[in-house]
Wavefront OBJ file of the C-alpha trace (Angstrom):
o trace
v 39.871 -22.793 13.347
v 36.602 -23.598 15.078
v 34.159 -25.969 13.490
v 31.552 -23.191 13.410
v 33.894 -20.878 11.518
v 34.903 -23.687 9.148
v 31.251 -24.406 8.466
v 30.445 -20.730 7.907
v 33.342 -20.350 5.475
v 32.362 -23.544 3.685
v 28.770 -22.332 3.347
v 29.975 -18.952 2.046
v 32.314 -20.591 -0.470
v 29.624 -23.052 -1.601
v 27.060 -20.278 -2.005
v 29.538 -18.112 -3.913
v 30.449 -20.978 -6.225
v 26.820 -22.004 -6.671
v 25.568 -18.530 -7.508
v 28.496 -17.982 -9.868
v 27.740 -21.327 -11.531
v 24.175 -20.177 -12.125
v 25.399 -16.971 -13.743
v 27.887 -18.875 -15.890
v 25.250 -21.424 -16.941
v 22.872 -18.656 -17.998
v 25.243 -17.846 -20.844
v 25.163 -21.152 -22.772
v 21.519 -21.694 -21.895
v 20.138 -18.234 -22.688
v 22.527 -15.438 -23.577
v 24.866 -16.858 -26.217
v 22.134 -18.620 -28.240
v 20.301 -15.296 -28.459
v 23.467 -13.410 -29.401
v 24.279 -15.944 -32.135
v 21.104 -15.101 -34.061
v 21.453 -11.328 -34.093
v 23.860 -9.316 -36.244
v 27.450 -9.232 -34.967
v 27.255 -5.492 -34.215
v 24.257 -6.103 -31.973
v 25.883 -9.105 -30.299
v 29.105 -7.207 -29.612
v 27.247 -4.207 -28.208
v 25.076 -6.423 -25.987
v 28.025 -8.420 -24.647
v 29.969 -5.218 -23.990
v 27.056 -3.977 -21.870
v 26.769 -7.324 -20.066
v 30.464 -7.085 -19.171
v 29.997 -3.575 -17.809
v 27.022 -4.726 -15.725
v 29.000 -7.677 -14.343
v 31.509 -5.282 -12.810
v 28.908 -3.881 -10.412
v 28.477 -4.650 -6.725
v 26.130 -7.643 -6.511
v 28.128 -9.986 -8.723
v 31.470 -8.701 -7.448
v 30.422 -9.473 -3.852
v 29.514 -13.033 -4.836
v 32.570 -13.467 -7.035
v 35.208 -12.088 -4.656
v 33.425 -13.005 -1.414
v 33.156 -16.649 -2.408
v 36.783 -16.610 -3.583
v 37.931 -15.108 -0.283
v 36.039 -17.764 1.664
v 37.507 -20.510 -0.547
v 41.050 -19.153 -0.177
v 40.622 -18.946 3.596
v 39.470 -22.573 3.679
v 42.497 -23.781 1.727
v 44.971 -21.785 3.800
v 43.422 -22.674 7.160
v 43.193 -26.376 6.328
v 46.784 -26.507 5.112
v 48.215 -24.372 7.916
v 46.494 -26.227 10.729
v 48.482 -29.336 11.479
v 45.382 -31.351 12.248
v 43.319 -31.580 9.083
v 39.854 -32.840 9.942
v 38.497 -35.916 8.222
v 36.497 -33.754 5.804
v 39.428 -31.350 5.344
v 40.802 -32.843 2.115
v 37.325 -32.802 0.577
v 36.866 -29.188 1.646
v 40.266 -28.292 0.166
v 39.338 -29.861 -3.181
v 35.999 -28.034 -3.265
v 37.581 -24.722 -2.330
v 40.363 -25.318 -4.864
v 37.797 -25.839 -7.625
v 36.029 -22.615 -6.622
v 39.365 -20.817 -6.875
v 40.062 -22.498 -10.221
v 36.829 -21.010 -11.588
v 37.949 -17.570 -10.422
v 41.353 -18.181 -12.000
v 39.775 -19.131 -15.343
v 37.743 -15.936 -15.222
v 40.767 -13.766 -14.490
v 43.168 -15.473 -16.873
v 40.859 -16.154 -19.818
v 37.415 -14.528 -19.723
v 38.490 -11.073 -18.541
v 41.220 -10.653 -21.196
v 38.737 -11.753 -23.857
v 36.218 -9.242 -22.478
v 38.897 -6.552 -22.654
v 39.543 -7.428 -26.317
v 35.815 -7.292 -27.021
v 35.594 -3.863 -25.392
v 37.961 -2.513 -28.055
v 35.708 -3.580 -30.951
v 33.754 -0.682 -32.375
v 30.495 -0.869 -34.353
v 32.343 0.249 -37.484
v 35.079 -2.405 -37.255
v 35.223 -3.915 -40.757
v 35.900 -7.420 -39.449
v 33.360 -7.308 -36.636
v 31.622 -10.569 -37.614
v 34.887 -12.531 -37.636
v 36.033 -10.958 -34.389
v 32.684 -11.735 -32.728
v 32.781 -15.394 -33.839
v 36.345 -15.759 -32.567
v 35.474 -14.113 -29.257
v 32.297 -16.133 -28.788
v 34.019 -19.447 -29.442
v 36.982 -18.800 -27.123
v 34.931 -17.114 -24.408
v 32.322 -19.885 -24.384
v 34.931 -22.614 -23.940
v 36.384 -20.796 -20.932
v 32.895 -20.092 -19.605
v 32.000 -23.791 -19.750
v 35.182 -24.655 -17.844
v 34.472 -22.149 -15.070
v 30.828 -23.233 -14.889
v 31.775 -26.888 -14.460
v 34.450 -26.011 -11.878
v 31.915 -23.930 -9.954
v 29.296 -26.684 -10.037
v 31.815 -29.262 -8.847
v 33.017 -26.888 -6.120
v 29.466 -26.375 -4.890
v 28.737 -30.086 -4.760
v 32.015 -31.001 -3.082
v 31.767 -28.214 -0.513
v 28.187 -29.292 0.275
v 29.349 -32.889 0.704
v 32.075 -31.713 3.090
v 29.392 -29.989 5.199
v 27.319 -33.159 5.292
v 30.236 -35.073 6.804
v 30.982 -32.583 9.607
l 1 2 3 4 5 6 7 8 9 10 11 12 13 14 15 16 17 18 19 20 21 22 23 24 25 26 27 28 29 30 31 32 33 34 35 36 37 38 39 40 41 42 43 44 45 46 47 48 49 50 51 52 53 54 55 56 57 58 59 60 61 62 63 64 65 66 67 68 69 70 71 72 73 74 75 76 77 78 79 80 81 82 83 84 85 86 87 88 89 90 91 92 93 94 95 96 97 98 99 100 101 102 103 104 105 106 107 108 109 110 111 112 113 114 115 116 117 118 119 120 121 122 123 124 125 126 127 128 129 130 131 132 133 134 135 136 137 138 139 140 141 142 143 144 145 146 147 148 149 150 151 152 153 154 155 156 157 158 159 160 161
């Protein structure tokens, strides 16, 4: 793969990871603290709407576009017999970006699906919200940190090319 294409893919993966990290960090900084102080019914309804909004074009382009760039980096670096000096660093950064996507798919999305099934008249809504919020937030922190690390490492790999 040409150096220009490698750089373009690395920039795309870093931008995808960085933007995703910003979205993920908005939750512990802004969203979840606000949802913790409102009634559970309100919190559940708000988070359900946030999850619906997240499935729209702009975030999906960032989420899947960055993942595609990261996957292409890993495959191209591993397939090419001559890994450049910055190749291992780029692979680690891209791998962390993919790990964040994996956490989302394996943990956050199933939790979101469970939350979608909660109705305003669920008798145990407060308990279910607390359980969701705790589990979802732990996974969100993990994907945020993976995305931040991916962004930094991918940027470092660009600086060494």
